[in-house]
C-alpha angles and dihedrals in degrees: 000000000000136000145104138282105218115209135160143221089242142342118292096026095120107271093145094047090051094045091049091046093051093044090053092045095052091043091055089046089061101262121135099231125204120196136194138183098186094197132007124185127191091048114167119242114238113181092328096316123107110229116202107215097194093049091047090055092048093051091052096045092051094043086231122182091197117112118257087240089063094041089049111021097173114049114180135185108208112080097231135097112311093247092055095042091048090051089050090053094042088243123142115213111217115204092191089059092048092051092048091049090048091053093048093050091043091059089061096050142055092232140000129224112197117188119205127199124252108332139331095279098051105122126239090181131003104289092004118099138180086260088062091049094049090052093049090049089050092227128153112240129237115194120212109211117198102225100228142099108309094029096117096059094041093048095047092048092050092047094045093049091048089055090049089056092048093243115155109238113197094188149296131264122212113219119198105221099185133044094227118074124227134190087263096051091045094053106031095089095053094043093050091048089056093048106044138036092213105108125242104234098187150349114218114203121223107286127202127200113280091250115047113235093004096114088233109147118241091237089072098053108136089222095050095109093051091049092052093048085054102041100040132056087258098164089053092049091047092048088055087056 
């Protein structure tokens, strides 16, 4: 099996956008793409069922035939770290189950994209983090860096800790989070390139929904795959696969 574990320097930096963009890009390149969001908290309640928005976007982007229950095994209501949300719901997250499900799904696909929550050290269980899960799955890590003030420190801390844990990091992707540039957003890429040997494998410009004012999320843009082939080092990422 091959694939990427997609993490971020923080919550809200664009992990789902990047995961969906890569899923669509690989799909359009002829790969059969499997996706997972092992746990999603803050799910909305629809008629007594918790609906995971991020996992739903991933399923659509990959064109996956897998059920949402397999793509997102742990769907939690409270918008906090999965370990806390699970305790609140009297649910026990089982990493062994997640790894087994990942392997079962991986056998059906050319590659797997697994999206974490928050950053590497967000806990799934007390003393068990997404970094532990990525290591058990044997996946290379892609780090999504929100391109804003503070990105340098957050990115370097994430990359250094991944190295301390002997995780293989294939690269990081800068995600522009605002339409207006700032001195920080204009210089973050150059500064990071000077301070880490981990390659930057893309810079995604600020993306709007495909229809202005429609309320349509950017993760569902019909041209998302094409955009990610253009704005990431897609040939390099595909070659790794």
